[in-house]
FILUMRO-664186 format. One line per 2 residues: number of its first residue (from 1); their letters; for each residue x, z, y of N, C-alpha, C. Coordinates in steps of 0.001 Angstrom, whole numbers. Layout:
% FILUMRO-664186
NUM	a	X/Z/Y/X/Z/Y/X/Z/Y; ...
% end
This chain:
% FILUMRO-664186
1	mk	-26532/41030/34437/-27900/41084/34961/-28487/42487/34790; -28286/43111/33604/-28816/44441/33360/-28255/45434/34360
3	ee	-26946/45343/34610/-26312/46276/35542/-26903/46139/36936; -27121/44918/37380/-27668/44697/38713/-29070/45286/38833
5	vi	-29909/45051/37817/-31285/45545/37843/-31309/47063/37883; -30518/47707/37027/-30532/49161/36956/-29955/49793/38219
7	lt	-28885/49243/38727/-28269/49813/39925/-29215/49766/41124; -30055/48738/41199/-30951/48619/42359/-32040/49686/42372
9	il	-32335/50326/41243/-33379/51364/41231/-32785/52769/41286; -31473/52904/41197/-30850/54219/41220/-30551/54657/42652
11	ph	-30602/55973/42923/-30199/56476/44239/-28759/56057/44555; -28455/55856/45817/-27152/55328/46222/-25990/56158/45698
13	ql	-26078/57474/45829/-24960/58318/45402/-24766/58239/43890; -25866/58123/43169/-25795/58033/41715/-25145/56718/41280
15	re	-25396/55654/42026/-24756/54372/41716/-23234/54521/41748; -22746/55203/42762/-21298/55376/42893/-20735/56223/41760
17	vl	-21484/57225/41324/-21035/58067/40211/-20871/57230/38943; -21853/56386/38649/-21788/55559/37439/-20682/54520/37536
19	kr	-20476/53980/38725/-19392/53012/38893/-18035/53648/38617; -17853/54899/39062/-16583/55590/38820/-16381/55917/37343
21	en	-17490/56055/36606/-17398/56343/35171/-16957/55117/34374; -16984/53957/35025/-16614/52706/34346/-17461/52495/33096
23	id	-18763/52659/33262/-19711/52563/32164/-20020/51106/31832; -20088/50779/30535/-20552/49473/30087/-22080/49522/30009
25	fq	-22748/48889/30954/-24201/48982/31018/-24890/48394/29796; -24241/47497/29096/-24843/46930/27889/-24953/47965/26777
27	si	-24192/49059/26890/-24174/50078/25846/-24960/51325/26215; -25547/51362/27415/-26379/52506/27801/-27755/52373/27148
29	qe	-28217/53443/26529/-29547/53457/25926/-30565/54149/26823; -30156/55251/27461/-31056/55976/28344/-30278/56580/29510
31	ir	-30953/56693/30656/-30437/57434/31805/-31489/58482/32137; -31129/59757/32010/-32089/60845/32223/-31767/61622/33494
33	lr	-32781/61701/34372/-32650/62446/35612/-33698/63559/35622; -33261/64813/35844/-34165/65954/35930/-33773/66776/37157
35	vg	-34747/67129/37966/-34452/67880/39184/-33730/69181/38852; -32577/69389/39497/-31821/70618/39309/-31034/70684/38026
37	kp	-30994/69562/37274/-30274/69518/36004/-29218/68406/36050; -28220/68466/35163/-27183/67425/35168/-27734/66060/34764
39	li	-27177/65025/35327/-27450/63664/34887/-26923/63503/33467; -27734/62913/32587/-27332/62714/31195/-27561/61261/30798
41	ll	-26558/60652/30202/-26671/59302/29668/-26665/59364/28152; -27506/58548/27525/-27372/58307/26087/-26583/57013/25972
43	yr	-25341/57148/25507/-24390/56041/25582/-23752/55835/24222; -24043/54668/23616/-23508/54349/22289/-23814/55448/21276
45	gn	-25035/55994/21370/-25483/57001/20414/-25067/58419/20738; -24311/58618/21818/-23843/59951/22186/-24261/60299/23609
47	ev	-24394/61614/23875/-24694/62057/25229/-23434/62086/26082; -23572/61593/27296/-22480/61632/28267/-23017/62272/29539
49	ip	-22286/63272/30083/-22671/63926/31331/-21639/63558/32392; -21954/62586/33251/-21008/62166/34284/-20670/63309/35243
51	ea	-19496/63229/35839/-19042/64265/36765/-18801/63698/38163; -18874/64594/39124/-18519/64284/40510/-17713/65471/41033
53	dg	-16530/65201/41533/-15634/66257/42015/-15325/67278/40920; -15177/66784/39697/-14775/67640/38592/-15880/68487/37993
55	rp	-17123/68291/38428/-18250/69063/37895/-19380/68121/37491; -20255/68570/36563/-21410/67736/36209/-22218/67375/37442
57	yy	-22723/66141/37469/-23485/65667/38617/-24946/66123/38468; -25422/66943/39419/-26779/67480/39371/-27730/66628/40226
59	it	-28961/66483/39726/-29975/65648/40367/-30795/66475/41351; -31083/65906/42506/-31880/66589/43529/-33284/65983/43630
61	kd	-34186/66731/44282/-35542/66220/44524/-35502/64949/45366; -34621/64930/46358/-34532/63752/47223/-34122/62506/46439
63	ei	-33259/62680/45446/-32834/61527/44640/-33981/61015/43772; -34794/61923/43227/-35971/61502/42463/-36920/60731/43372
65	re	-37134/61237/44581/-38023/60570/45532/-37476/59198/45925; -36183/59133/46158/-35547/57858/46523/-35696/56842/45389
67	ml	-35496/57307/44168/-35586/56402/43023/-37018/55896/42828; -38007/56749/43034/-39407/56327/42911/-39746/55258/43945
69	dy	-39175/55378/45144/-39388/54350/46171/-38825/53006/45715; -37632/53003/45145/-37008/51759/44693/-37789/51140/43532
71	is	-38214/51985/42585/-38933/51482/41406/-40251/50829/41798; -40956/51452/42750/-42303/50998/43106/-42335/50057/44299
73	gy	-41174/49753/44871/-41162/48943/46083/-41841/49653/47234; -41683/50966/47293/-42252/51825/48327/-43784/51827/48304
75	sl	-44355/51550/47145/-45818/51569/47007/-46181/52166/45654; -45927/53448/45517/-46153/54108/44232/-47627/54077/43849
77	ys	-48504/54086/44840/-49946/54084/44565/-50367/52843/43776; -49698/51714/44025/-50076/50473/43340/-49731/50505/41852
79	ye	-48972/51510/41429/-48608/51642/40020/-49398/52750/39332; -50555/53067/39874/-51356/54169/39341/-51693/53983/37870
81	re	-52072/52765/37479/-52454/52538/36076/-51277/52797/35156; -50099/52263/35510/-48930/52476/34673/-48542/53948/34629
83	ms	-48596/54615/35791/-48201/56012/35839/-49139/56904/35026; -50392/56508/34890/-51322/57283/34064/-50908/57250/32600
85	qg	-50093/56257/32233/-49563/56164/30876/-48187/56824/30760; -47628/57237/31909/-46365/57965/31895/-45128/57116/32076
87	yi	-45281/55860/32477/-44101/55004/32639/-44408/53822/33545; -43340/53190/34023/-43427/51938/34775/-42406/50981/34163
89	ti	-42800/49751/33881/-41880/48744/33366/-41294/47963/34541; -39985/47816/34535/-39312/47120/35630/-38744/45791/35134
91	eg	-38215/45012/36062/-37616/43719/35714/-36578/43895/34608; -36604/42963/33646/-35701/43063/32509/-36335/43736/31310
93	gh	-37572/44247/31501/-38272/44898/30393/-37871/46340/30184; -37064/46916/31079/-36657/48307/30941/-37834/49208/31321
95	rv	-37978/50324/30590/-39110/51210/30821/-38641/52490/31490; -39291/52845/32593/-38957/54060/33330/-40030/55102/33035
97	gl	-39681/56090/32212/-40606/57159/31884/-40631/58212/32977; -41819/58782/33229/-42009/59742/34315/-42668/61016/33781
99	sg	-42261/62149/34344/-42862/63425/33964/-43040/64274/35209; -44198/64900/35319/-44499/65740/36472/-45837/66423/36258
101	qa	-46620/66563/37332/-47941/67183/37219/-49004/66102/37064; -49840/66253/36063/-50885/65267/35795/-52066/65462/36739
103	im	-52616/64355/37239/-53852/64356/38016/-54965/63926/37070; -55928/64808/36834/-56968/64548/35845/-58258/64055/36505
105	en	-58964/63194/35778/-60271/62710/36225/-61125/62419/34997; -62263/63094/34893/-63162/62943/33749/-62440/63193/32422
107	gk	-61560/64183/32440/-60882/64568/31210/-59726/63680/30809; -59356/62713/31661/-58256/61805/31355/-57228/61829/32484
109	vk	-55990/61479/32138/-54932/61441/33141/-55139/60214/34028; -55295/60455/35329/-55477/59354/36276/-54154/58921/36887
111	nl	-53265/59892/37138/-51992/59595/37790/-51070/60792/37605; -49858/60694/38152/-48907/61789/38139/-48459/62085/39564
113	ky	-48162/63347/39836/-47578/63725/41125/-46487/64756/40880; -45744/65058/41930/-44625/65995/41832/-43702/65610/40665
115	is	-43279/64360/40658/-42411/63873/39574/-41103/64664/39575; -40764/65219/38416/-39554/66040/38310/-38539/65475/37322
117	si	-38966/64544/36485/-38054/63961/35490/-38268/62457/35397; -37181/61728/35270/-37227/60276/35089/-36304/59916/33927
119	nv	-36797/59075/33034/-35980/58598/31921/-36012/57077/31895; -34892/56458/32207/-34783/55001/32162/-34360/54610/30757
121	rm	-35251/53970/30036/-34964/53517/28671/-34648/52025/28707; -33434/51688/28315/-32980/50301/28386/-33624/49447/27298
123	sh	-34003/48260/27688/-34499/47290/26724/-33308/46545/26133; -33123/46685/24818/-31991/46037/24159/-32504/44891/23285
125	ei	-32048/43715/23595/-32422/42528/22825/-31194/42070/22051; -31268/42159/20714/-30132/41768/19874/-30577/40602/18995
127	lg	-30326/39396/19468/-30742/38211/18727/-29981/38122/17415; -30734/37943/16329/-30119/37812/15018/-30026/39101/14237
129	ca	-30458/40233/14831/-30311/41509/14127/-31211/41600/12894; -32214/40721/12789/-33113/40749/11633/-32689/39793/10524
131	dg	-31551/39123/10697/-31125/38119/9714/-31077/38678/8291; -30488/39860/8133/-30304/40410/6796/-31574/40926/6162
133	ll	-32610/41151/6965/-33862/41692/6429/-34826/40611/5964; -34798/39453/6588/-35791/38410/6297/-35918/38053/4818
135	py	-34819/37956/4042/-34988/37617/2626/-35831/38619/1845; -35895/39880/2315/-36637/40924/1608/-38110/40971/1974
137	it	-38484/40377/3106/-39868/40495/3566/-40573/39141/3629; -39977/38123/3020/-40604/36803/2965/-40613/36294/1522
139	fh	-41563/35402/1253/-41667/34781/-71/-42263/33399/110; -41552/32366/-386/-41996/30983/-216/-42301/30684/1262
141	rr	-41414/31206/2141/-41477/30976/3581/-42748/31542/4227; -43314/32571/3588/-44447/33306/4144/-44051/34765/4291
143	ly	-44704/35459/5222/-44357/36837/5519/-45175/37819/4688; -44499/38816/4118/-45198/39943/3515/-45729/40852/4629
145	ht	-46860/41512/4378/-47303/42571/5287/-46194/43627/5305; -45616/43879/6481/-44407/44704/6545/-44553/45842/7557
147	ll	-44122/47050/7141/-44114/48216/8013/-42684/48730/8146; -42193/48779/9382/-40866/49322/9674/-41019/50802/9994
149	vs	-40243/51638/9303/-40420/53088/9406/-39104/53749/9804; -39153/54647/10798/-37948/55401/11159/-38312/56510/12121
151	pp	-37416/57488/12300/-37579/58453/13391/-37368/57723/14721; -37691/58369/15846/-37449/57740/17149/-35966/57429/17352
153	gc	-35712/56317/18055/-34348/55984/18443/-33477/55392/17363; -34089/54818/16335/-33310/54237/15233/-33377/52718/15189
155	gk	-33881/52097/16242/-33797/50643/16358/-34958/49845/15826; -36079/50498/15498/-37159/49723/14885/-37824/48748/15858
157	tt	-37911/49115/17150/-38498/48184/18115/-37578/46996/18347; -36277/47241/18375/-35308/46147/18512/-35405/45204/17321
159	ll	-35521/45776/16128/-35662/44961/14922/-36984/44199/14936; -38057/44877/15312/-39368/44228/15388/-39323/43036/16330
161	rd	-38673/43220/17464/-38589/42158/18475/-37911/40906/17915; -36816/41094/17178/-36113/39929/16645/-36872/39306/15485
163	li	-37576/40114/14709/-38424/39559/13648/-39509/38671/14242; -40136/39129/15317/-41163/38324/15985/-40575/36987/16416
165	rq	-39405/37044/17034/-38764/35806/17519/-38497/34842/16366; -37936/35347/15282/-37571/34461/14174/-38798/33918/13451
167	is	-39825/34742/13307/-41062/34279/12672/-41731/33217/13541; -41706/33418/14843/-42299/32463/15773/-41538/31139/15793
169	eg	-40216/31218/15760/-39388/30005/15818/-39334/29287/14463; -39289/30087/13387/-39128/29514/12052/-37667/29299/11693
171	ne	-37332/29440/10407/-35967/29213/9926/-36000/28961/8427; -34884/29108/7752/-34825/28799/6324/-35668/29743/5480
173	fi	-35978/30938/5993/-36734/31915/5221/-38227/31878/5505; -38594/31379/6669/-40004/31424/7043/-40340/30249/7958
175	kg	-41520/29688/7772/-41948/28616/8653/-42359/29211/10002; -42299/28415/11054/-42736/28890/12359/-44216/29202/12340
177	ms	-44567/30425/12729/-45965/30874/12696/-46376/31385/14077; -47662/31240/14397/-48165/31789/15653/-48269/33310/15520
179	vg	-47692/34009/16493/-47637/35470/16446/-48372/36039/17647; -49269/36988/17389/-49942/37710/18461/-49355/39104/18577
181	vv	-48841/39441/19744/-48207/40738/19969/-49087/41588/20870; -49483/42759/20374/-50177/43728/21212/-49129/44724/21690
183	de	-48761/44604/22959/-47649/45378/23513/-48214/46477/24416; -48746/47518/23791/-49477/48547/24525/-48633/49207/25606
185	rs	-47349/49441/25314/-46490/50163/26261/-45414/49268/26879; -45604/47968/26776/-44685/46986/27382/-43252/47133/26890
187	ei	-43079/47555/25641/-41733/47749/25104/-41240/46553/24298; -42125/45822/23672/-41706/44726/22791/-41297/43514/23631
189	ag	-42243/43005/24406/-41963/41838/25252/-41307/42241/26560; -41558/43480/26997/-41014/43920/28275/-41568/43115/29430
191	cy	-42890/42901/29453/-43480/42075/30510/-43294/42713/31879; -42919/41895/32826/-42783/42316/34220/-43577/41346/35068
193	rg	-44650/41855/35690/-45569/41018/36464/-46113/39870/35611; -46438/40206/34362/-47089/39260/33469/-46167/38347/32685
195	va	-44871/38393/32975/-43929/37496/32302/-43052/38290/31338; -42987/37852/30075/-42151/38523/29072/-40682/38390/29449
197	qn	-39986/39519/29437/-38566/39523/29785/-37682/39353/28553; -38265/39542/27373/-37528/39371/26121/-37958/38087/25420
199	hl	-37074/37540/24629/-37324/36267/23951/-38066/36524/22651; -39350/36121/22604/-40171/36364/21427/-40568/35082/20695
201	gi	-39980/33953/21057/-40247/32729/20319/-41283/31839/20976; -41342/30593/20480/-42172/29574/21128/-43637/29617/20711
203	rt	-43956/30363/19650/-45343/30411/19164/-45940/31807/19319; -45481/32565/20305/-45899/33957/20469/-46767/34139/21710
205	dv	-47880/34862/21524/-48769/35230/22624/-48752/36751/22758; -48627/37229/23993/-48494/38667/24240/-49702/39189/25006
207	ld	-50305/40255/24480/-51347/40986/25187/-50701/42285/25653; -50423/42369/26935/-49620/43467/27484/-50489/44589/28028
209	gc	-50061/45838/27761/-50730/46998/28333/-52096/47287/27768; -52413/46752/26602/-53731/46926/25989/-53620/47855/24776
211	pk	-54567/48772/24577/-54535/49618/23378/-54455/48779/22112; -53686/49251/21148/-53394/48439/19955/-54648/48016/19197
213	ae	-55519/48955/18906/-56687/48631/18083/-57564/47582/18757; -57862/47795/20021/-58682/46839/20764/-57962/45505/20915
215	gm	-56649/45557/21162/-55874/44341/21370/-55787/43459/20143; -55656/44071/18975/-55590/43273/17738/-56855/42450/17551
217	im	-57990/43079/17771/-59269/42374/17609/-59429/41295/18676; -59014/41597/19901/-59095/40598/20973/-58256/39371/20648
219	li	-57037/39576/20149/-56166/38445/19831/-56738/37593/18704; -57301/38233/17697/-57885/37491/16582/-59010/36588/17084
221	rs	-59798/37119/17991/-60944/36356/18495/-60543/35263/19481; -59461/35495/20209/-59126/34561/21288/-57970/33613/20982
223	mr	-56956/34070/20220/-55736/33280/20067/-55478/32797/18634; -56264/33241/17687/-56140/32840/16276/-54682/32941/15766
225	pe	-54108/34130/15831/-52724/34288/15353/-52644/34262/13831; -51505/33818/13326/-51241/33913/11889/-50584/35247/11540
227	vi	-49876/35812/12519/-49217/37106/12365/-49579/37965/13566; -49846/39248/13315/-50053/40200/14404/-48957/41251/14336
229	av	-48322/41518/15471/-47230/42489/15539/-47580/43597/16529; -47409/44845/16086/-47674/46004/16938/-46597/47055/16689
231	de	-46405/47904/17694/-45383/48943/17624/-46038/50321/17549; -45518/51162/16680/-45897/52574/16595/-47384/52789/16365
233	ig	-47865/52359/15206/-49241/52650/14815/-49320/54108/14345; -50523/54659/14352/-50625/56052/13943/-52043/56583/13886
235	gs	-52932/56077/14723/-54297/56578/14752/-55207/55865/13763; -56328/56503/13447/-57275/55908/12500/-57844/54600/13041
237	ed	-57991/54516/14389/-58507/53273/14964/-57517/52122/14778; -56213/52441/14791/-55198/51418/14523/-55341/50897/13098
239	vh	-55542/51819/12170/-55656/51445/10756/-56869/50562/10523; -57993/50903/11144/-59201/50075/10988/-58963/48662/11513
241	ai	-58262/48552/12650/-57976/47235/13225/-57012/46451/12334; -56043/47141/11739/-55105/46487/10811/-55842/45945/9598
243	ey	-56739/46737/9063/-57521/46281/7907/-58387/45080/8284; -58965/45122/9466/-59762/43987/9937/-58900/42733/10049
245	am	-57705/42885/10621/-56796/41748/10772/-56398/41165/9427; -56105/42037/8475/-55735/41573/7135/-56894/40833/6473
247	hc	-58110/41342/6647/-59281/40666/6069/-59509/39305/6720; -59044/39170/7967/-59174/37888/8671/-58056/36911/8309
249	gc	-57147/37326/7441/-56081/36431/6988/-54793/36533/7774; -54708/37485/8717/-53471/37648/9493/-52440/38439/8688
251	rm	-51189/38055/8812/-50099/38855/8262/-49756/39941/9275; -49446/41152/8805/-49195/42284/9697/-47719/42648/9723
253	la	-47240/42913/10926/-45875/43367/11152/-45988/44540/12121; -45621/45748/11657/-45853/46942/12467/-44735/47953/12272
255	ta	-44718/48970/13145/-43749/50052/13008/-44505/51381/13001; -43828/52419/12476/-44411/53766/12431/-43295/54800/12441
257	ha	-43614/55997/12924/-42654/57096/12959/-42708/57907/11662; -41566/58061/11014/-41424/58965/9865/-39960/58990/9463
259	ds	-39531/60095/8862/-38145/60220/8415/-37931/59619/7033; -39024/59490/6265/-38911/59025/4879/-40269/58565/4392
261	me	-40278/57947/3210/-41544/57548/2596/-42384/58777/2269; -41722/59853/1868/-42433/61080/1534/-43179/61622/2752
263	el	-42497/61620/3911/-43154/62102/5135/-44284/61165/5540; -44081/59857/5387/-45121/58886/5726/-46375/59134/4892
265	qk	-46189/59420/3603/-47319/59647/2702/-48088/60918/3030; -47450/61857/3727/-48120/63105/4092/-49074/62925/5266
267	kp	-48948/61786/5964/-49841/61520/7078/-51101/60842/6536; -52282/61447/6762/-53519/60964/6119/-53772/59469/6257
269	vf	-53608/58918/7471/-53941/57500/7652/-52999/56604/6843; -51730/56992/6753/-50777/56179/6013/-50901/56399/4508
271	dr	-51277/57593/4117/-51459/57866/2691/-52475/56905/2090; -53562/56669/2815/-54581/55738/2306/-54066/54305/2284
273	li	-53357/53903/3328/-52797/52550/3354/-51845/52319/2182; -51048/53354/1881/-50081/53230/789/-50806/53178/-550
275	re	-51800/54053/-736/-52543/54068/-2002/-53283/52757/-2234; -53785/52162/-1164/-54527/50905/-1285/-53618/49684/-1239
277	kr	-52297/49930/-1122/-51285/48851/-1163/-51535/47795/-86; -51873/48274/1105/-52136/47351/2209/-50856/46641/2643
279	fe	-49803/47422/2840/-48522/46817/3195/-47747/46479/1928; -47034/45353/1982/-46285/44882/812/-44801/45214/879
281	ry	-44319/45564/2067/-42928/45957/2238/-42852/47124/3228; -42034/48127/2865/-41740/49262/3736/-40233/49284/3955
283	vl	-39824/49208/5225/-38402/49166/5569/-38054/50451/6300; -37166/51269/5710/-36766/52535/6317/-35437/52377/7041
285	lg	-35433/52766/8321/-34232/52681/9150/-33716/54077/9473; -32406/54169/9731/-31785/55428/10133/-30739/55188/11200
287	ne	-30042/56253/11570/-28999/56129/12597/-27633/56572/12100; -27463/56632/10777/-26168/56973/10194/-25668/55827/9333
289	pq	-24441/55363/9504/-23467/55850/10483/-23718/55346/11901; -24686/54441/12077/-24992/53973/13420/-26446/53566/13494
291	ig	-26944/53445/14712/-28346/53113/14939/-28678/51761/14292; -29837/51720/13617/-30291/50465/13032/-29868/50246/11603
293	ti	-29394/51287/10930/-28987/51131/9530/-30215/51011/8634; -30288/49933/7861/-31356/49784/6880/-31013/50680/5696
295	qe	-31821/51717/5480/-31534/52665/4417/-32189/52274/3101; -33471/51930/3171/-34205/51599/1938/-35297/50581/2247
297	iy	-35636/49781/1230/-36762/48860/1315/-37598/49038/52; -38906/49244/220/-39824/49435/-899/-40876/48330/-912
299	de	-41428/48056/-2107/-42546/47123/-2188/-43852/47905/-2141; -44982/47201/-2326/-46286/47845/-2176/-46555/48906/-3235
301	rg	-45865/48847/-4361/-46042/49832/-5427/-45155/51056/-5242; -44313/51020/-4216/-43378/52117/-4007/-42089/51942/-4771
303	sl	-41883/50756/-5351/-40640/50484/-6091/-39521/50162/-5110; -38358/50719/-5348/-37208/50522/-4476/-36613/49134/-4696
305	ly	-36555/48340/-3627/-35977/46997/-3703/-34534/46978/-3221; -34227/47902/-2315/-32890/47914/-1708/-32565/49327/-1266
307	qd	-31337/49746/-1520/-30858/51032/-1024/-29424/50888/-568; -29171/51238/673/-27824/51125/1220/-27028/52361/821
309	qe	-25947/52154/105/-25173/53285/-399/-23779/53364/196; -23111/52230/295/-21716/52269/741/-21487/51469/2016
311	ek	-22037/50269/2071/-21743/49391/3206/-22443/49841/4477; -23586/50530/4323/-24350/50988/5487/-24596/49857/6479
313	ta	-25300/48869/5983/-25584/47695/6807/-26407/48057/8026; -25904/47786/9187/-26611/48095/10426/-27103/46795/11048
315	ic	-28359/46774/11437/-28934/45558/12000/-28992/45598/13513; -28788/46750/14141/-28897/46855/15602/-27617/47413/16200
% end
């Protein structure tokens, strides 16, 4: 299914190039197209530059234009709101990032034109990848306030997605709980025309395309979630909404960008959260020896609960 969806949005000549490469589409992480530059795939953690006639395959303006027609159904204008955020979500929950010249209105990006770069980021759903983590972030079948921390591309969204599913469904470690997901960039649920493309469980409600801080408060008021899940928090408004949610009795499940606990503590908004012991578990992920390796788990006091030394347990 993934191969069919992706091939339908690619320019015709590019489809043939990928077919000749005998690529396993389940293992592609990104497809990067830049005008006048070689096609680059992020494949199983490594860069691959496909060739045509013995040379790297270079992308043309016409191919970018052709691909935009396929992505938008020949109506790019109807995707103005998504393009103002720099991406369009397609069937299957895959996100197509766009780069070009920004069209500004009242100091904000209204749309993009002269698109010169496209990055297709594959949505990877790995059911069960959170199995090994659940014992560390639950107690008496309840969830600890948990923050997943890693640099970009280390599997935290994939892990978050499976945690949401398991918390929503319930299992031996946790009872089934109602989960509210604020999916600001359509990466967690991968909603396409309002329907989640990823499996997030039977007790999950998704607020798609809404800013995190505003969305958390909206869900609390409208859906009465027991758990709120958000991806990539970072602003002070996010922190205020998280504190509000916690005061309302919601358990928090979130992700953040950082290479280590030390780097996380250097960021003002997180330094206060850590000092006030808002989160009860910090899970650090890495990409060595492979993407999704759980490196360390800390409690709210900063005490180390788990450190991967030899086995390098990978969850994604």
